[in-house]
C-alpha positions as CSV (number, residue, x, y, z in Angstrom):
1,X,261.2,-79.6,44.6
2,X,261.8,-78.7,41.0
3,X,264.6,-76.1,40.5
4,X,265.2,-73.5,37.9
5,X,268.3,-71.3,37.6
6,X,268.1,-67.9,35.9
7,X,269.9,-64.6,35.9
8,X,266.9,-62.3,36.5
9,X,263.5,-63.6,37.8
10,X,260.5,-61.2,37.6
11,X,257.4,-61.7,39.7
12,X,254.5,-60.4,37.6
13,X,253.8,-60.3,33.9
14,X,251.9,-57.1,33.7
15,X,253.2,-53.9,32.0
16,X,255.9,-53.5,34.8
17,X,257.1,-57.0,34.5
18,X,257.2,-57.0,30.7
19,X,259.0,-53.7,30.5
20,X,261.6,-54.9,33.1
21,X,262.1,-58.1,31.1
22,X,262.7,-56.2,27.9
23,X,265.2,-53.9,29.6
24,X,267.0,-56.8,31.4
25,X,267.5,-58.7,28.1
26,X,268.7,-55.6,26.3
27,X,271.1,-54.9,29.1
28,X,272.7,-58.3,28.5
29,X,271.1,-60.8,31.0
30,X,271.3,-64.2,29.3
31,X,268.3,-65.8,31.1
32,X,265.3,-63.8,32.2
33,X,262.2,-65.5,33.6
34,X,258.8,-63.9,34.1
35,X,256.4,-65.7,36.6
36,X,252.8,-64.8,36.1
37,X,249.8,-66.1,38.0
38,X,247.3,-65.5,35.2
39,X,247.0,-67.6,32.0
40,X,248.2,-64.7,29.8
41,X,250.7,-62.0,30.0
42,X,249.6,-58.3,30.1
43,X,248.1,-57.9,33.6
44,X,245.4,-55.3,34.2
45,X,245.9,-53.9,30.6
46,X,244.1,-57.0,29.2
47,X,240.8,-55.5,30.4
48,X,241.6,-51.8,29.6
49,X,240.1,-51.8,26.1
50,X,239.8,-48.0,26.0
51,X,242.4,-45.8,24.2
52,X,244.7,-43.4,25.9
53,X,247.8,-45.5,26.6
54,X,251.3,-44.7,25.1
55,X,250.8,-41.0,24.5
56,X,254.1,-40.0,26.3
57,X,256.1,-43.2,25.7
58,X,255.2,-44.1,22.1
59,X,253.7,-40.7,21.2
60,X,250.6,-42.3,19.8
61,X,247.3,-43.5,21.3
62,X,246.9,-47.2,22.0
63,X,244.5,-49.4,23.9
64,X,245.6,-51.3,26.9
65,X,246.0,-54.7,25.1
66,X,247.9,-53.0,22.3
67,X,250.3,-51.4,24.7
68,X,250.9,-54.6,26.6
69,X,251.1,-56.6,23.4
70,X,254.1,-54.4,22.2
71,X,256.2,-55.3,25.3
72,X,255.0,-58.9,25.3
73,X,256.1,-59.5,21.7
74,X,259.4,-57.7,22.3
75,X,260.2,-59.6,25.5
76,X,259.5,-63.0,23.9
77,X,261.4,-62.0,20.7
78,X,264.4,-61.1,22.9
79,X,264.3,-64.6,24.5
80,X,262.6,-63.9,27.9
81,X,261.1,-67.1,29.3
82,X,257.7,-67.3,31.0
83,X,256.0,-69.4,33.7
84,X,252.2,-68.9,33.4
85,X,249.5,-70.0,35.8
86,X,252.2,-69.9,38.5
87,X,251.6,-68.4,42.0
88,X,254.6,-67.1,43.8
89,X,254.4,-68.1,47.5
90,X,257.6,-66.7,48.9
91,X,260.6,-64.5,48.0
92,X,263.8,-65.4,49.8
93,X,266.4,-62.6,49.4
94,X,269.0,-64.5,51.5
95,X,269.0,-67.3,48.9
96,X,268.2,-65.0,46.0
97,X,265.3,-67.3,45.3
98,X,261.6,-67.3,44.6
99,X,259.2,-70.2,45.6
100,X,256.2,-70.7,43.3
101,X,253.7,-73.4,42.5
102,X,252.1,-74.5,39.2
103,X,250.3,-77.5,37.8
104,X,253.2,-78.5,35.5
105,X,256.1,-78.6,38.0
106,X,254.4,-78.4,41.3
107,X,256.5,-76.6,44.0
108,X,259.3,-74.8,42.2
109,X,262.3,-72.9,43.5
110,X,263.7,-70.3,41.1
111,X,267.3,-69.2,41.9
112,X,268.5,-66.0,40.3
113,X,271.2,-63.4,40.3
114,X,268.6,-60.8,41.1
115,X,264.8,-60.6,41.7
116,X,262.4,-58.0,40.4
117,X,259.1,-57.4,42.2
118,X,256.3,-56.3,39.7
119,X,253.1,-57.5,41.3
120,X,251.1,-54.4,40.7
121,X,248.3,-53.3,43.0
122,X,244.8,-54.2,44.1
123,X,241.6,-52.2,44.7
124,X,240.4,-51.0,48.0
125,X,237.0,-52.6,48.7
126,X,233.9,-51.7,50.6
127,X,235.3,-53.3,53.7
128,X,238.3,-51.0,53.5
129,X,236.1,-47.9,53.7
130,X,233.4,-49.3,55.9
131,X,230.2,-48.1,54.2
132,X,227.2,-48.9,56.4
133,X,224.2,-50.8,55.1
134,X,223.1,-54.2,53.9
135,X,225.1,-56.6,51.8
136,X,223.2,-56.9,48.6
137,X,224.3,-57.8,45.1
138,X,225.3,-54.9,42.9
139,X,228.3,-53.6,44.8
140,X,231.5,-53.9,42.8
141,X,235.0,-52.4,42.7
142,X,235.4,-50.5,39.4
143,X,238.1,-52.8,38.3
144,X,236.0,-55.9,38.9
145,X,233.2,-54.4,36.9
146,X,235.6,-53.5,34.1
147,X,236.8,-57.1,33.9
148,X,233.2,-58.4,33.9
149,X,232.1,-56.0,31.1
150,X,235.2,-56.0,28.9
151,X,236.5,-59.6,29.3
152,X,233.5,-61.6,30.2
153,X,230.8,-59.7,28.4
154,X,228.6,-59.4,31.5
155,X,226.2,-56.6,32.3
156,X,226.7,-55.4,35.9
157,X,223.9,-52.9,36.2
158,X,221.5,-50.4,34.6
159,X,221.4,-47.4,37.0
160,X,224.7,-46.7,38.5
161,X,226.4,-44.5,41.2
162,X,230.2,-44.4,41.3
163,X,232.0,-43.6,44.5
164,X,235.4,-42.1,43.8
165,X,236.8,-40.0,41.0
166,X,239.9,-42.1,40.4
167,X,240.8,-42.8,36.7
168,X,239.2,-46.2,36.6
169,X,236.0,-44.9,38.1
170,X,235.7,-42.1,35.5
171,X,236.6,-44.5,32.7
172,X,233.9,-47.0,33.9
173,X,231.4,-44.1,34.0
174,X,232.0,-43.7,30.2
175,X,232.1,-47.4,29.6
176,X,228.8,-48.1,31.3
177,X,227.2,-45.2,29.5
178,X,228.3,-46.7,26.2
179,X,226.9,-50.0,27.3
180,X,223.5,-48.3,27.7
181,X,223.5,-47.9,31.4
182,X,222.5,-44.7,33.2
183,X,225.4,-43.3,35.4
184,X,223.6,-41.1,37.8
185,X,226.6,-39.4,39.4
186,X,230.3,-39.8,40.4
187,X,230.7,-39.0,44.1
188,X,234.1,-37.8,45.4
189,X,235.0,-37.4,49.1
190,X,237.7,-34.9,48.5
191,X,237.2,-31.3,47.2
192,X,239.4,-32.0,44.2
193,X,239.5,-34.6,41.4
194,X,241.3,-37.8,42.3
195,X,242.2,-38.8,38.7
196,X,243.5,-37.2,35.5
197,X,241.8,-34.0,34.2
198,X,241.7,-35.5,30.7
199,X,239.6,-38.4,32.0
200,X,237.1,-35.9,33.6
201,X,236.8,-34.1,30.3
202,X,236.5,-37.3,28.1
203,X,234.6,-39.5,30.4
204,X,232.3,-37.3,32.5
205,X,232.0,-33.9,30.8
206,X,231.6,-35.3,27.3
207,X,228.7,-37.5,28.5
208,X,227.0,-35.1,30.9
209,X,227.7,-37.2,34.0
210,X,227.6,-35.1,37.2
211,X,230.6,-35.0,39.5
212,X,229.8,-34.3,43.2
213,X,233.0,-33.2,45.0
214,X,233.1,-33.2,48.8
215,X,230.4,-35.9,48.9
216,X,230.4,-39.5,50.0
217,X,228.1,-42.5,50.2
218,X,226.7,-42.8,53.7
219,X,224.5,-45.9,53.4
220,X,223.7,-48.8,51.0
221,X,220.0,-49.8,50.8
222,X,218.6,-53.1,49.5
223,X,218.4,-56.8,50.5
224,X,218.9,-59.1,47.5
225,X,220.0,-56.3,45.2
226,X,221.0,-52.7,45.7
227,X,217.9,-50.5,45.7
228,X,219.7,-47.2,46.2
229,X,222.3,-45.3,48.2
230,X,222.3,-42.3,50.5
231,X,224.9,-39.6,49.8
232,X,225.8,-36.6,51.8
233,X,228.1,-33.6,51.6
234,X,231.1,-33.7,53.9
235,X,232.7,-31.0,56.1
236,X,236.3,-30.0,56.3
237,X,237.1,-33.1,58.4
238,X,235.5,-35.3,55.8
239,X,232.6,-36.2,58.0
240,X,229.1,-36.4,56.5
241,X,226.7,-33.4,57.2
242,X,223.4,-35.1,58.2
243,X,221.1,-32.4,56.9
244,X,222.6,-32.7,53.4
245,X,221.8,-36.5,53.1
246,X,219.8,-37.5,50.0
247,X,218.6,-40.8,48.6
248,X,219.5,-41.9,45.1
249,X,217.7,-44.9,43.6
250,X,220.1,-47.2,41.8
251,X,220.8,-50.9,41.3
252,X,224.6,-50.7,41.2
253,X,227.4,-49.1,43.2
254,X,230.9,-49.0,41.8
255,X,233.8,-48.3,44.1
256,X,236.8,-46.4,42.8
257,X,238.2,-45.6,46.2
258,X,242.0,-46.1,45.8
259,X,244.6,-48.7,45.0
260,X,246.9,-50.6,47.3
261,X,250.3,-51.9,46.2
262,X,250.4,-55.7,46.3
263,X,253.2,-56.2,48.8
264,X,252.4,-59.3,50.9
265,X,255.5,-60.9,49.3
266,X,257.6,-57.9,49.9
267,X,256.7,-57.8,53.6
268,X,257.3,-61.5,53.9
269,X,260.8,-61.0,52.6
270,X,261.4,-58.2,55.1
271,X,261.7,-55.5,52.4
272,X,261.5,-52.1,53.9
273,X,258.1,-50.5,53.1
274,X,257.3,-46.8,52.9
275,X,254.5,-45.8,55.2
276,X,253.3,-43.2,52.7
277,X,253.2,-45.3,49.5
278,X,252.8,-48.7,51.1
279,X,255.4,-49.9,48.6
280,X,259.1,-50.8,48.9
281,X,261.5,-48.0,49.5
282,X,263.9,-47.8,46.6
283,X,266.9,-45.9,45.3
284,X,267.4,-44.6,41.7
285,X,268.2,-48.2,40.5
286,X,264.8,-49.3,41.9
287,X,266.8,-51.4,44.4
288,X,265.1,-52.2,47.6
289,X,266.5,-52.6,51.1
290,X,267.9,-55.9,49.8
291,X,270.7,-55.3,47.3
292,X,269.5,-58.2,45.1
293,X,265.8,-57.4,45.1
294,X,264.4,-54.7,42.8
295,X,260.9,-53.4,42.5
296,X,258.9,-51.4,39.9
297,X,255.5,-50.2,38.8
298,X,252.5,-50.0,41.0
299,X,254.0,-52.3,43.6
300,X,256.3,-49.4,44.5
301,X,253.8,-46.5,44.2
302,X,250.5,-46.1,42.3
303,X,251.1,-44.4,39.0
304,X,248.6,-42.5,37.0
305,X,250.1,-43.4,33.6
306,X,251.3,-46.8,32.4
307,X,254.0,-44.8,30.4
308,X,255.6,-43.9,33.8
309,X,255.4,-47.5,34.9
310,X,257.3,-48.4,31.8
311,X,260.1,-45.9,32.4
312,X,260.6,-47.0,36.0
313,X,260.4,-50.7,35.2
314,X,262.9,-50.5,32.4
315,X,265.2,-48.9,34.9
316,X,264.6,-51.7,37.4
317,X,265.1,-54.4,34.8
318,X,268.3,-52.9,33.4
319,X,269.6,-52.4,37.0
320,X,268.7,-56.0,38.0
321,X,270.6,-57.3,35.0
322,X,273.6,-55.2,35.8
323,X,273.5,-56.4,39.4
324,X,273.3,-60.1,38.3
325,X,276.3,-59.4,36.0
326,X,278.2,-57.6,38.9
327,X,278.1,-54.3,36.9
328,X,275.9,-52.1,39.0
329,X,277.9,-48.9,40.1
330,X,279.3,-48.7,43.6
331,X,278.2,-45.8,45.7
332,X,280.4,-43.6,47.9
333,X,277.4,-42.4,49.9
334,X,273.6,-42.4,50.0
335,X,271.2,-39.5,50.7
336,X,267.5,-39.5,51.4
337,X,264.9,-37.8,49.2
338,X,263.0,-35.4,51.5
339,X,259.5,-34.0,50.9
340,X,259.2,-30.2,51.2
341,X,256.2,-27.9,51.0
342,X,253.1,-29.4,49.3
343,X,254.9,-32.7,48.4
344,X,253.3,-35.9,49.7
345,X,256.0,-38.4,48.8
346,X,259.1,-38.8,46.6
347,X,260.2,-41.9,44.7
348,X,263.0,-43.0,44.8
349,X,263.3,-42.4,48.5
350,X,267.1,-42.7,48.4
351,X,269.8,-41.6,46.0
352,X,273.2,-43.3,45.8
353,X,276.1,-41.1,44.8
354,X,279.2,-42.6,43.2
355,X,282.0,-41.6,40.8
356,X,279.7,-41.4,37.8
357,X,277.5,-38.3,37.4
358,X,274.0,-39.8,36.9
359,X,270.7,-38.2,36.1
360,X,268.1,-39.2,38.6
361,X,264.4,-38.8,37.9
362,X,262.3,-38.1,41.1
363,X,258.6,-38.8,40.8
364,X,256.2,-37.2,43.3
365,X,252.6,-36.2,44.1
366,X,251.5,-33.0,45.7
367,X,249.3,-32.8,48.8
368,X,246.7,-30.4,47.4
369,X,245.9,-28.7,44.1
370,X,247.7,-25.3,43.3
371,X,248.0,-22.9,40.4
372,X,251.1,-21.1,39.2
373,X,253.7,-22.8,41.2
374,X,257.5,-23.3,41.2
375,X,258.9,-26.8,41.6
376,X,262.2,-26.4,43.4
377,X,264.9,-29.0,44.1
378,X,267.5,-28.3,46.8
379,X,270.4,-30.0,48.5
380,X,271.1,-28.4,51.8
381,X,271.0,-24.7,51.1
382,X,271.9,-25.1,47.5
383,X,269.1,-24.8,44.9
384,X,269.8,-27.4,42.2
385,X,266.9,-26.6,39.8
386,X,263.6,-24.7,39.5
387,X,260.8,-24.9,37.0
388,X,257.4,-23.3,36.8
389,X,254.1,-25.2,36.5
390,X,250.7,-23.8,35.6
391,X,249.0,-26.2,38.0
392,X,249.6,-29.3,40.1
393,X,247.1,-31.8,41.3
394,X,247.3,-34.9,43.6
395,X,245.8,-37.1,40.9
396,X,248.6,-36.4,38.4
397,X,252.2,-37.5,38.9
398,X,255.0,-34.9,38.6
399,X,258.7,-35.4,38.2
400,X,262.0,-33.6,38.3
401,X,265.5,-34.5,37.4
402,X,268.7,-34.0,39.3
403,X,272.4,-34.7,38.6
404,X,274.1,-36.8,41.4
405,X,277.3,-34.7,41.1
406,X,275.4,-31.6,42.1
407,X,274.1,-33.2,45.4
408,X,276.5,-31.7,47.9
409,X,274.3,-31.7,51.0
410,X,273.0,-34.5,53.2
411,X,269.7,-34.9,51.3
412,X,267.7,-33.9,48.2
413,X,264.5,-31.9,48.9
414,X,261.7,-31.2,46.5
415,X,259.2,-28.5,47.3
416,X,256.2,-26.9,45.4
417,X,255.7,-23.3,46.3
418,X,253.6,-20.3,45.0
C-alpha cells in the first residue's frame, strides 16, 4: 500500500475543506493534504452559478465558483497539496490515518498529525420521504437538476412543481424560469419558509411563483414520464387532508426536502454523532469525540450560508494544525451546550474551559418562527448576555458569542423568548 505522511489531512475539497486548508497553512502546518473525490476542487459551489455568496465574509456578492475559486487559489498558493479523483474508504483515528483509493497510487494510506472531516452533505430523495405513485422519469432532487442544467447544459423539464421551500428549491425555481420553463408552484409541508427570506423575495416573489405553505405532494402520476402530481393541504399533524387534494399537470417534480450530513465515514470511525444534527458532536475547536479528528461545514450541521461554513472551517483547520503541532490549549473542564426555549440545537455541543479566556461562537436554529424576541445566554442562574432580534426563523442560522471565563455553571444554555 502506498503511504503518504502529512501534518493535516482534509477529507473533502469543497468550501469547508478549502477554508480549513487555508487556515491550517496560515496557522503553521508544514504539510496539508486535501483529498477530493471529484476531478476538481470546489464541491457543490461549482454548480451554484447564481450570485449571493460572500455577502457577510467578503462584503461583496460573488457566484459560487468565484467564492470557491478564492479559497482554491489561496490554498494552493500557500502550498496545500491535493489528491483529486480519490475516494476515502476509511478513517482510522487510532492510527491517525485515512485510507483512500485513486487510479495513480491505488490503495493509499495517509498518516497525519490530525484529520479534518469536510465531506459536506447530500440531498434527501423521494425514497426518504416515501411519496406514493409510479416511478417515471422527471423526478429529480433540486441539486441533481441544478448540476444537469448548470454544468451539463441539459434541460430537465418544461412544466415544473417543486416540493420544499429550501434554498436550493427556491433558487432552482428562479433558474428554471430563466431557462424558459414554467414553475407552477413551490409546495412546502411546514407552515413557514424552510429557506432564507431573501431567496423567497428574489426567486419566488420577483418571478410571480406561488408558494403553498402547509401543503405536500401526495401522489405522482405517469408511467414513462411524469404527467402530473396530486397535492393537498396538511393538518396540524402534517397529514394530508383528503378533501383538499388537487391534481396539477406537470412533466417534472423537483425535490428540495432537506439535506443530510455525509457521515458514513464518521460513523465508521466511531465518532460520536448528534441525534439532532446527524453530524459529529464538536467543541469550540471543532474537535470531535476523537481528539485528533476535527469536523467542519455541512458534515457537522447544515448551514444556510457558505460564509458561516467558512468561519467554522477556518476554526477547524487552525485548530487541527495546532493539535498536530501540540499547541492546542489544554482544558480544565468541559461543559455541554444546552438548548433552552425555542432552540432546536446548538453547535458546538461542548465548550472546553481552560486558562485562556476565549470567545466562543455558538450557532443555533430555532424550532419555530417568532417576532420580537430576546436571545439569552445563561450559565446556571447567571445571565451572560442578552440581545434583541426582530424575528427568528428555522430556515436562518443564528449565533451568539460567550466568553469562557464567564461560564461559572455546569453548562451553557441558549434560549429564545418573547
